Backbone as numpy.savetxt, mean C-alpha at the origin, in Angstrom:
# Nx Ny Nz CAx CAy CAz Cx Cy Cz
-7.82 23.45 -0.84 -6.49 22.94 -1.22 -6.10 21.81 -0.33
-5.61 20.73 -0.80 -5.29 19.58 0.01 -3.97 19.82 0.74
-4.00 19.38 2.01 -2.75 19.52 2.80 -2.02 18.30 2.96
-2.21 17.31 1.98 -1.63 15.92 2.16 -0.63 15.91 1.05
0.47 15.23 1.44 1.41 14.82 0.40 2.07 13.48 0.87
2.50 12.88 -0.17 3.06 11.51 0.04 4.56 11.60 0.12
5.11 10.91 1.17 6.59 10.89 1.20 7.02 9.77 0.22
7.36 10.27 -0.96 7.72 9.36 -2.08 8.78 8.39 -1.62
9.80 8.86 -1.00 10.99 8.14 -0.70 10.79 7.06 0.28
9.56 7.10 0.95 9.33 6.22 2.13 8.33 5.04 1.73
8.07 4.91 0.43 7.19 3.80 0.16 8.20 2.62 0.08
8.08 1.70 1.02 8.98 0.68 1.31 8.43 -0.57 0.61
9.22 -1.08 -0.30 8.79 -2.43 -0.79 9.21 -3.52 0.18
8.26 -4.24 0.56 8.51 -5.44 1.38 8.73 -6.54 0.28
9.83 -6.90 -0.11 9.99 -7.69 -1.24 9.86 -9.18 -0.96
9.54 -9.51 0.23 9.24 -10.92 0.52 7.78 -11.06 0.29
7.43 -12.13 -0.45 5.87 -12.40 -0.55 5.30 -12.48 0.79
3.97 -12.17 0.86 3.17 -12.33 2.10 2.94 -13.68 2.36
2.67 -14.19 3.56 2.49 -15.56 3.81 1.24 -16.00 3.04
1.41 -17.16 2.43 0.30 -17.84 1.62 0.40 -19.20 1.88
-0.67 -19.81 2.45 -0.77 -21.24 2.81 -1.13 -22.13 1.64
-1.57 -21.60 0.51 -1.95 -22.34 -0.67 -0.83 -22.54 -1.69
0.23 -21.68 -1.60 1.30 -21.83 -2.53 2.44 -22.63 -1.94
2.83 -23.78 -2.59 3.99 -24.56 -2.07 5.21 -23.96 -2.50
5.37 -23.43 -3.63 6.69 -23.06 -4.25 6.95 -21.50 -3.93
6.52 -20.95 -2.82 6.75 -19.59 -2.61 8.20 -19.47 -2.04
8.77 -18.35 -2.40 10.15 -18.06 -1.90 10.14 -17.87 -0.37
11.21 -18.23 0.21 11.37 -18.08 1.80 11.23 -16.67 2.13
10.75 -16.39 3.35 10.63 -15.12 3.85 12.11 -14.55 3.87
12.23 -13.22 3.37 13.49 -12.53 3.36 14.16 -12.66 1.96
13.56 -13.44 1.01 14.09 -13.46 -0.27 13.43 -12.50 -1.20
14.16 -12.08 -2.30 13.43 -11.12 -3.05 12.65 -11.80 -4.11
11.79 -11.16 -4.70 10.94 -11.66 -5.80 11.50 -11.29 -7.10
11.11 -12.08 -8.23 11.70 -11.73 -9.52 11.07 -10.56 -10.16
9.75 -10.40 -10.07 9.03 -9.32 -10.67 8.14 -8.64 -9.64
8.42 -7.37 -9.45 7.59 -6.61 -8.36 6.19 -6.27 -8.95
5.25 -6.16 -8.17 3.94 -5.76 -8.57 4.05 -4.40 -9.21
3.21 -4.06 -10.11 3.19 -2.73 -10.77 1.71 -2.10 -10.71
1.70 -0.83 -10.25 0.51 -0.16 -10.26 0.29 0.34 -11.69
-0.89 0.48 -12.22 -1.16 1.03 -13.60 -0.58 2.39 -13.77
0.42 2.55 -14.56 1.13 3.74 -14.81 2.38 4.02 -14.05
2.66 3.06 -13.13 3.98 3.00 -12.34 3.73 3.55 -11.00
4.83 3.61 -10.14 4.66 3.86 -8.80 4.34 5.39 -8.59
4.86 6.22 -9.55 4.51 7.70 -9.37 2.95 7.83 -9.52
2.34 7.12 -10.35 0.90 7.09 -10.61 0.33 6.71 -9.13
0.79 5.72 -8.54 0.22 5.22 -7.31 0.30 6.42 -6.29
1.39 7.02 -6.16 1.49 8.22 -5.31 0.41 9.30 -5.65
0.27 9.58 -6.93 -0.76 10.59 -7.35 -2.14 10.12 -6.95
-2.35 8.82 -7.19 -3.72 8.18 -6.86 -4.02 8.56 -5.39
-2.92 8.20 -4.49 -3.25 8.41 -3.00 -3.46 9.90 -2.79
-2.58 10.74 -3.29 -2.61 12.15 -3.02 -3.92 12.76 -3.45
-4.47 12.27 -4.62 -5.74 12.87 -5.25 -6.86 12.35 -4.43
-6.96 11.10 -4.01 -8.14 10.49 -3.44 -8.23 10.54 -1.91
-7.03 10.75 -1.25 -7.19 10.81 0.24 -7.79 12.17 0.65
-8.81 12.08 1.31 -9.31 13.29 1.90 -9.20 13.38 3.34
-8.46 14.35 3.85 -8.16 14.52 5.32 -9.56 14.66 5.91
-9.89 13.95 6.94 -11.26 14.08 7.62 -11.22 15.43 8.33
-12.43 16.01 8.29 -12.75 17.32 8.86 -12.33 17.40 10.33
-12.58 16.21 10.93 -12.40 16.08 12.48 -10.94 16.26 12.70
-9.99 15.99 11.86 -8.61 16.07 11.90 -8.10 17.51 12.10
-8.97 18.46 11.46 -8.55 19.96 11.48 -7.20 20.20 11.10
-6.51 20.78 11.99 -5.12 21.25 11.66 -4.07 20.23 12.12
-4.53 19.06 12.47 -3.65 17.98 13.06 -2.77 17.58 11.82
-1.47 17.25 12.22 -0.50 16.78 11.20 0.12 15.53 11.80
0.65 14.86 10.89 1.48 13.59 11.42 1.38 12.61 10.22
1.65 11.31 10.58 1.75 10.37 9.50 0.93 9.09 9.88
0.28 8.56 8.86 -0.57 7.39 8.99 0.28 6.36 8.24
0.61 5.27 8.94 1.45 4.19 8.47 0.44 2.95 8.23
0.51 2.53 6.85 -0.34 1.24 6.68 0.55 0.29 5.92
0.18 -0.96 6.14 0.57 -2.06 5.28 -0.40 -2.77 4.54
-0.09 -3.25 3.33 -1.15 -3.95 2.56 -0.53 -5.03 1.71
-1.21 -6.01 1.14 -0.82 -7.01 0.31 -1.45 -6.83 -1.05
-0.51 -6.95 -2.05 -1.03 -7.07 -3.40 -1.22 -8.52 -3.64
-2.40 -8.93 -3.83 -2.78 -10.36 -4.04 -2.33 -10.83 -5.39
-2.53 -12.11 -5.64 -2.11 -12.80 -6.90 -3.06 -12.32 -8.08
-4.24 -11.77 -7.75 -5.03 -11.28 -8.84 -4.91 -9.79 -9.02
-4.13 -9.19 -8.24 -3.77 -7.71 -8.27 -4.57 -6.81 -7.48
-5.55 -7.36 -6.68 -6.25 -6.42 -5.70 -5.54 -6.28 -4.52
-5.80 -5.20 -3.71 -5.30 -4.94 -2.42 -6.02 -5.52 -1.29
-5.27 -6.16 -0.41 -6.07 -6.99 0.64 -5.18 -6.75 1.92
-5.66 -7.31 2.99 -4.96 -7.30 4.33 -4.47 -5.97 4.65
-5.20 -4.83 4.53 -4.83 -3.60 4.92 -4.72 -3.50 6.42
-3.55 -3.04 6.93 -3.44 -2.86 8.42 -2.95 -1.54 8.65
-3.43 -0.84 9.59 -3.02 0.45 10.04 -1.92 0.24 11.18
-0.76 0.58 10.94 0.28 0.38 11.95 0.24 1.60 13.04
0.06 2.76 12.53 0.02 3.89 13.31 -0.77 5.04 12.74
-1.62 5.79 13.35 -2.28 6.91 12.83 -2.45 8.02 13.85
-2.94 9.15 13.50 -3.14 10.28 14.28 -4.48 10.40 14.88
-5.33 9.47 14.63 -6.79 9.51 15.01 -7.65 10.44 14.20
-8.73 10.75 14.65 -9.75 11.70 13.92 -10.20 11.01 12.61
-10.11 9.64 12.39 -10.59 9.05 11.16 -9.58 9.00 10.08
-8.33 9.46 10.36 -7.34 9.34 9.29 -7.01 7.90 8.89
-7.07 6.99 9.79 -6.83 5.57 9.46 -7.95 4.95 8.47
-9.19 5.28 8.92 -10.39 4.84 8.13 -10.26 5.42 6.70
-9.84 6.59 6.61 -9.68 7.23 5.23 -8.62 6.56 4.46
-7.50 6.23 4.99 -6.50 5.49 4.37 -6.99 4.17 3.85
-7.70 3.38 4.65 -8.17 2.13 4.33 -9.09 2.25 3.19
-10.00 3.25 3.18 -11.06 3.53 2.24 -10.36 3.66 0.84
-9.35 4.55 0.85 -8.61 4.80 -0.45 -7.97 3.57 -1.04
-7.32 2.82 -0.13 -6.53 1.57 -0.56 -7.64 0.55 -1.05
-8.74 0.50 -0.44 -9.75 -0.56 -0.85 -10.24 -0.09 -2.36
-10.39 1.13 -2.56 -10.85 1.52 -3.91 -9.74 1.61 -5.09
-8.60 1.16 -4.62 -7.35 1.31 -5.47 -7.58 0.35 -6.72
-7.20 0.83 -7.87 -7.30 -0.01 -9.09 -6.43 -1.30 -8.96
-6.72 -2.27 -9.79 -5.90 -3.52 -9.70 -4.44 -3.24 -10.10
-3.50 -3.87 -9.46 -2.14 -3.94 -9.81 -1.80 -5.14 -10.66
-0.76 -5.05 -11.42 -0.19 -6.26 -12.00 0.47 -6.98 -10.89
0.31 -8.24 -10.57 0.88 -8.91 -9.39 2.37 -9.15 -9.57
3.02 -9.47 -8.44 4.41 -9.72 -8.55 4.46 -11.25 -8.92
5.69 -11.60 -9.47 5.82 -12.91 -9.92 7.23 -13.60 -9.36
7.08 -14.85 -9.08 8.28 -15.67 -8.68 8.16 -16.96 -9.39
9.34 -17.34 -10.04 9.30 -18.63 -10.81 7.98 -18.68 -11.70
7.77 -17.53 -12.38 6.68 -17.56 -13.38 5.23 -17.59 -12.85
5.20 -17.63 -11.54 3.77 -17.75 -10.89 3.58 -16.38 -10.15
2.32 -16.03 -10.11 1.93 -14.81 -9.40 2.05 -15.08 -7.88
2.50 -14.08 -7.10 2.74 -14.29 -5.75 2.16 -13.04 -5.00
1.78 -13.16 -3.80 1.41 -12.07 -2.83 2.55 -11.27 -2.42
2.50 -9.94 -2.42 3.60 -9.12 -2.02 3.14 -8.06 -1.12
3.78 -7.95 0.12 3.44 -6.90 1.12 4.19 -5.55 0.80
3.45 -4.43 1.08 3.96 -3.18 0.95 3.63 -2.42 2.24
4.50 -1.37 2.46 4.28 -0.49 3.60 4.21 0.89 3.06
3.35 1.78 3.64 3.21 3.21 2.96 2.96 4.17 4.16
3.87 5.07 4.28 3.46 6.20 5.19 2.69 7.29 4.44
1.68 7.83 4.97 0.88 8.93 4.41 1.07 10.17 5.24
1.63 11.24 4.78 2.01 12.23 5.61 0.86 13.35 5.64
0.43 13.87 6.62 -0.62 14.81 6.75 -0.01 16.15 7.34
-0.34 17.27 6.64 0.03 18.50 7.14 -1.16 19.24 7.54
């Protein structure tokens, strides 16, 4: 039985598009985007995807805590620029990166009718 659950209320939308040097008409940092990126099936489906596919490393044993990651939904919908902000060790960060890299394509966010990069933050809680 998995001992992992996702803190649903803590998926934080970073509504400012990620820095992109190729787009001139990007909104200023701190401004909101018009259309948020969408995971296939909605945000609850994203939480389910993480919970189903994240396998707590055996080395973590009974360790508990949170793995904090940020990532960018690119203009084509794939996840990129995955960064681990904090983890508990034992390979938990590497597993979070693996799961996010294998994530299905999202529908990208839009601003002024153009696809934009959007940064997200996600805490994964391990019990």
